[in-house]
N, C-alpha and C positions, 0 to 999 in steps of 0.2 A: 917386339918386332912385327913388323904387318908383311902383308902379302906382296908382292908382286904387282898386284892389281890394286893396290891400295891406292884412294886419292882422297885428301884431307878434305872434310867436307861435302864429299859424293853422299847424295842422299840415300844411296841403294848399292850399298858397297857388297852385298852378293851378285848383282847382275849389273856387268860397268861397260858402259860404251863411251868412246874418246869425245863425241862430239855429242856434246850438250852444253846447257844455255842457264844460269841458277838463276832466277829471280827472286831471290829475298834480298831484303832490303826496305827503303821507303818508299810506301804506295800510302797512294789518297785514302781518305777514311771520313765514315759518314756515319750517323747513328740513326736509325730508321723506327722511331718508337710508335709511330702512325701508323706504320705500315701501309705508307705512300709511294715506295720507290718504283715499283711494276707498274703500277698506275700510271704514272708521271713518268715513265719509262725513265728513269736514273741511268739506266742499262745502254743507252747511245751515249750518254755523256754525263759523267758523274762528278757533279760539283762537292767534291769532298772540303768538307771544312775545317777538317785538320791531316795530319799524315800519321801511318803506323809505321814502325818496323814490326815486318814478318820477319820468319813466321811466329811471332809473339803476340800473346791474342791481347785485347785490350786492358785486361784487369790486370795486369802485372805492368810493374816500373819500366819491364825492358822493353817493351812496346814503344815507351814514349809516352804515355796516357795513363796509365795506371788507374783507371777508374771501375772499381769492383762495382760498382751497381749494375745489377743484370739490366741487357738490352736485349730484346727478345730478337730483332733485325738488324743487320749491321750490312755493310756494304766496303768495297776496298774497290781500286783503280792502278791499272798499273798500265804504262806503253814500254813496248817491247819493237825491238828490229827483227828480220829475220837474216841473216849475213847472206850476201847473193854468193856464196861458195855451197850453200842447200839448196840452189836449185833444183827443182825435180825429186826432192825430200819428203817424206811424209813427216809433219811436226806434230810432235807428240806434247803435250800438256799435261805435267804429273804434278798431283798434287798427296803431299806423304801422308797430312790427316787434316781435315777440319771437320769442328764440332758445330754443328752436327748435320743440318742439310744444308747445302752447297748449291747454288745455280750459276751457271758462268756463261757469259756471253764475250765473243770475240766481233771487236768491230760492229758493237748494237746487233748480232744474230746470236741466238739461244743456241748454244753447243754443247750444254748437257747438263743432267742433274744428280746430285750423289745424298745418298742417305747413309749416315753411319760416323760417328765423332772418332773411331780409331782405326780405321782400314782407309788405305790410301786408292785411289784410282786416277784413270789416265782419258785424255779425249787426244780422240785426231782431229785438230784444230786447221788443216790443212786449205778445206775448202773454205773458211770464212776470211782468207789471210789476202791482204794487199800484196802489192807487188814487191820481190825484195828488193831491201835495200831502204824501203818504206816504213813507217811506222804504224801499229795495229794496236789496238786497244783492248784490252782482257778487263771486265768487270765482275765482280762476283759478289751474289748477295749470300749472306749466312742466315737461316735459321734457327735457334735454339729457342730451348723452354725449360719449365722448372718441372716439366712433366716425368714420372718416374717411371713412365713405360719406356723409355729410351734409354739403354744402356749409359748409366752416367759414370759409375766406379764411384770415387771418392767425392764426386762432386755434390755441394748443396742443391736442395732443390725448394728450397727460402730464402729470405733476402738475408738471414743473416748466417754466420756459420754455425755449427754444433757439434758435440761429440766429437766423433773421428769426419766430420763429412766437412770439407774446405770449399774455400770459393770456387765458386767455375769458372769452364775454359769454357770460352766463346771465339768460336771463330778460326780461323787457321792458325794454325799451333804445329804444324811444322813443314820440312820443306814446299817449295813451287819451284818446278823447273823446265826446261824446255829438251826434249830429245830433237833429236834429227836423223833419220833413218832411211832406207830406202823403201820404196813400196813393196817388195816379199823383205821381208823379216822373221828375226827368231824372237815370237810374244813372248816364251815363257820354254823353262826349262823346270821340270820336277825331278829330284835327286834324290836317288833312294839308293844309301849304300847299304851291302848284303856283308857283314864281318865272315858270318860263317862261309861263304860265297867267295870270299876273296875279291869282290867286285862291285859293280856298280851300274844302276841303271837309270838311263835319260828318258825320261817322257817328254817329248817337246813340242809345243805347239808354234806354226810356222803360218805368219800372217800375211797377205796379199793372192793376188791371181798367180798357181803355180802351173796354168795349164801349158803353158806356150815354152816352158823354161827347162834348159836341161840341170836341176838343181842338186848339188851334194851337200849334206851336210856333214860337217866334221868336228869329232871333239879330238884335241888336243890334251893330253893329262901330266903334269910334271909333277915333283915332289921337292923342296928344298931346292930349284931348279935344274933338277936331273928330269930327264925324260923318261915317261914310264910307259903310255901308252897312246896309240891314235887309231880313231877307229870313226870310219864313214857311212852314210847310209844315201842311198836315192831318195829324193823328197818327192813322191808323186800324193802326197796327202797331207793335208793340215796339219795331223797330228801321227805322231811315227814314237818309238821307241828303239831303242839300241841298251842292251849289255853289256859293259866291260871289264874283262877278268884282269884285276886288279894285280895279280904275282908277277913281279919282277925280282931278275937277280942282283939288280941293281943296289936294292935293299938287302940289308944283311938277314933280318928275319922275313924277308918275300915283300911283306907290305907293309904299314907303318897304321895303326890305329889312334883313335883322338881320345884322350882322358884327360883327367885336369892336369895329371902330374906329366902329362907329354901329350898336348895340343897340336897333332898332328895333322896339319891340312894339306890334301891334295888340292894343285891350281888346277883349271880346267878352262880355255879358249874355244870356244862354241865358234865356227865359221862356215855361214852359208856364201855359196859359190855358185855362179851359172857360169860351167866350164874353167875358163882362169881368172875370170871375175868375182873379184871378191864384192858381195851385197853386203856382208852383215859380219861384224865379228864382236861378241860379247865376253866377258871376261868374268869367270866365276872361281868356285873352290866349293871343295865337302868335307867331310871329316869321314874316316871309317869307323864307326862305332854302331854297338845293338844296346841297346833297353830289354832287359825283361827281369821276368820274377819268378822267383822258383822256392819254394819252399819258406815262405814269410818274410824274403828279403828281395831287396830291388839290387839285380844286378846291370853293373855297366862293362861291357864288354865279357860277359859270362863269367865276372867276377863278383861278390859281392860287395858293395860301395854304401859306407856311413854316410849317409848326407848331411853335413853341418850347414845348414841354410842360414839365409838371415832375410827378414822383409823386406823388401825394397818400395817403396812409394812413389819416388820418383819425383819429389817437387823439390823448386828451388826457391828460395825468398824472393829474389827478382825475375822468375821467367815462369812460375809455377810449373806446371807441365812436361813446358818445353827445355830441354836442355840449353844453359846459357853458353856453350860452345861446343865442342869433341873435345878439347883439352879437359872440361868438367866430367863430361863421360869416362874416361880412363881413369880420372883420378877418384871417381867413387869408386872404380872396380876397384884399383889398385888399394884403397880404403880396405875394401872389403878381404881382399888378398891377407893382405898386411893382418889384420885380426883372425887369421885363422881357419876363413868359411871357406870352402869349396863350390855354396853356388848360393843362388839369389832366388826367393817368390817374391816374384814382381807383381806386386799387389793391386788389384785391380786397374790397372794400367797396362795397354799394350804400348811396348817402350819405342822409342826411333829406333830403326834397323844399323846405325851405328852403334848403338849400346850391345845388339844379338852380335856384331861384327865383333866387338873388341872383347866380346865373353869367348865368340868363338877360337879367336887370336889366344889369349889369355887361358884358355883351359877354365873356365866360369859354369857351373850348373846352372841350369834357367827352368823355374814353371811359369810357364805363362800362364796366365789368370786374367778372363776375361771382367771389364766393365758390369759390374751388375745392374738387372733393374733392380724396383723396390717397390713392385706387386706384379700382382697375375692377372692377365686376362689374354685376351685374341691376339691386340695389337702389342703386348708385350711379348707373346710367345714368337711373332712373324718377326718384330725388330731383333730379336735377340740372337732368333735361329739365323736369318741371313748374315748379319753381322758376324756371329763367332763363325762360320763355317768359313767364311772369306778373310777370317784372320787365320785360322788353320791354315789356309793353303797359302798365303801369305810368307807364312814364318818356317814353314815346313822346311824348308832347306839348311836351316841353320842346326848343326850338329850339338851346339850347346843345351836347345831346350830337348828335355827326356822326360817333361810329364806337360801334359795339358790339364788346365783346372777351368772347368766352365763353369762351375758355381762355387759361393763362398757364403756358410753361415746360413744355409736359407733365405738369404736374401734375393727378393723376386721370387720365391717361391716359398712364403711363409705357411703354408699349410700343408709342406712336404711330409711330415712326421704322419700325417694321418690320411691326406686328402689324395685321393690315388689318379686325380688329373694330374694333378702335378708332380707326384710320383712318375706317371708315365712320360709327362715331357722330360725329366730329368735320364730317365732312360734313352729316349729319341736322340737327346741332345750326343750322350755316351754312342750309341752306334752311329750315327751320322761322323761322330769325330772318325770312332773307326773305318768306318766306310771311305774317309778320305786317307788315315793315319792308322793302318794299325798295327805301328810297330812302336808306339810309346803309349805308357799308359796315362789312362785317365780317370781324376780323382772326380767326383758325381759329389758335390755340395760341403766343400773344405771346412773342415772341424767340427762335426756333427751329423747327423740323421741320414745318415749315408745310405741310399738305394743300391742300384750297381755301382762299383767301382773297385778300381784296381788296386787302391789301396787306400785304406784309413785312417783317414788325420786325424787328430784331436787338436781343438786347442782349449789350453789352458794357463790361465795365469795364478795358480799356485806360486805362493812366494817364498814358500819354508819347502827345502830337500826332503825332511824328515816327512812332512804330510804326504807328498807326492808319492813317496816311496809307498806309504800305506794304500793308499788311495789307488794304486795299480800294483799291485801285490797281487791280484786276483785276475788275471785277465780273461778269465771266462766270465766273470762279472762285472767288466769291462763290454766285451763284446756282446755279450750277450743281454744287454738292456737290463740287468739287474740293481747295477749302482751307475749313474751319471754321473761323469764327471763334470767337474765344476760343479758339482749340487743342483744341478738347471738343467742341462742337456744330454741326449743319450747318443750312442755312436751309431746305433743301425734307425733307421725309420721303421714304420710299423710293417710288417708283412714282410722284411727282409735279413737273411742272418747274413751271420760272419760264415765266411770260406777260406780262411787259413789268409788273407790278405798282408802284406807287411804292412806295420803301424808305423806312424813319424806323428812325433808332438809337433804340429806345425805353425802353432802360434804358441809363445811363453815368452818370460821375462817382463818385459815394458817397463823397467825399471826406470826411475825418475829420480832425479837431484830435487830438493824442496825448490819449490818455486811459484811464487803469487798467480803468476801469468799462464799457466799452461799445468799438463796433468799428465800422468803416468798412471799404470798398473799395481794397483796394492798402494801401500806406503811409499810415500817418499823419502829417498836416503838422503843423508845430511852430509857425508862424509865418504871421499873416495872410495876408503876401505870399508865402509858399511855396503857399498854399491858391489864391491868387488866380493864381497861376503855371502851376498846373497847370489849374485850371479853364480858365483862356484857351487851353492849348495844344489841351488835347483837345474843346473846345467849337467853337475855330477849325479843328481838322482837320474834324470834322465838317462844317463848314457849307464848308470848302473843296472837299468832294467833290461831285460836280457828280449824280451820280445820288442821291442823299441827300436829301428832301423834308422832311426834320424831325427832331426831337428830343427825347426826355423825359429829363430829370435825376433823379436821385436824390439827395436826394427834400427835400420843403418840409421836415419839422421833424424832428428826433428822436422814437423810438417806443421807449420802455421800453431796453432793451440794444443798439439802435440808434443809433449817435451822429452820422450821418453827415446829419442833414439842413443846410439854411441857417438855419435857424432853431433854436433848444434847445425841448425839449418845453413848455414854457412862454412858446413865441413871442417869443424875443428875437431879433434879428438878431445872427450871430456875424459877420458883417461888414458893411460899410455897405450897403445895398440899390443904391444909384447905382452902385455899382463893378461888379457883379454884372448889371445892368441895360444897363450900358454895352457889356459883353464881349457880352451877349445881342444887342444890337442893332449890334451895330458891322456 
């Protein structure tokens, strides 16, 4: 069931306006291996020598090109017309994600630049446009590299795929769209629920000249179509806040909380008015839920929750990192739920906002994990920090996200076990994340060698449940670095002590059927029964370890050379989902 604000394929479903125009589809396209385009002023008029289907990258088949060879400079061009009824509006050009550096020209004039492959950005292009009803030209140059100081995630940094790194992702890979807004409009709303106080706080940012208008900003809240509350605030500055008490006699329990079992979402309409004139209206939603930690447990809404997660890399065979459709997003989530999981660890990828929307609606817990760099220096620190903080801000409002994961397996911080500089970097990211969002736990270096971290997570691909139980019988030996899990990595970095945090096995399994063309973790299995026997053995061993309060199985689906998914690359179940579900829920 979707919300009343739901618009199929709307790129940003948590901040919805009626007046928008989708620019996805066929664009002119050109490689620029000589990097001559700027000097030759291709931005004035691109002589594209082929077409590409946006938002799919040229490396994948869905783009219409399907060329995996790396090209560091590429160009796009698209014509568009602003409808005459939008005269007087500001025209915003939105890019949900472009990997890695985007430069944008409108009608030959430079409009802006953005760096960061996993974050959205917007440009006010009003002043560059021709008269309403006439054509305008967007030209985009994208610069990418094999530089391992840029946050890459699972994208390879050499010509051939290797290990668990896959074909690179270059260019526009999420939606491009126009939005038409009044010169005075709501730029953003940070939504913070407070379960214990039965309230929600709205932190507004209002754009435009506010000096001469009698502006009022209201928030009208409903639940399942029933009116709950309405509150208003006079707009006398660009940054404002309002807190709303959600207690209502229309609800049996006065308020409704969000959880996997009951993913209740409050809907809210923000309206900016000048007297009786409505200047802007935005539809959104939020979930009233709380994530906390107490006595070695993760609590959701003040109740311990056992997290049954599955690792999800979000790749598709025909479209790579870009979901082929919204239906494909929904199908993935439904597969995950059918197999008895209550959440996903979105691995090394910042996912399409529509994925998070459907996790909000369907009650799927999400760990949001940053794409890693692969070396440590000042440039990597700068790039990582700026992009990660943008991600936290952009994803903050989604109730499904219950954990932030900035680092994984010491990638980008290879000396963190003993290197004080790298340890201080992880501490800085932890505290900067908390400065924006003090309400969610932060895992610093998922898998091993933790510094400051709200949860201690371990990756262990042990094949046999009996060996796992023996290894983890002595919790103090694990947390005190007396023994290493997987026999080669310690739980804590040097100089850091375990302080009673919850412990989760956040990677395990990775079982693969016998294959000549790919790999899994440990020995490959030859039959469905052998798979289920091993799956049951290790899953039950984790659940039988009393101090472990959750797990994350590797993984949802096969990805290129990795064939250790519970689904094939094209999302066909390898085993009956109900048998996986039975083991997970036992």
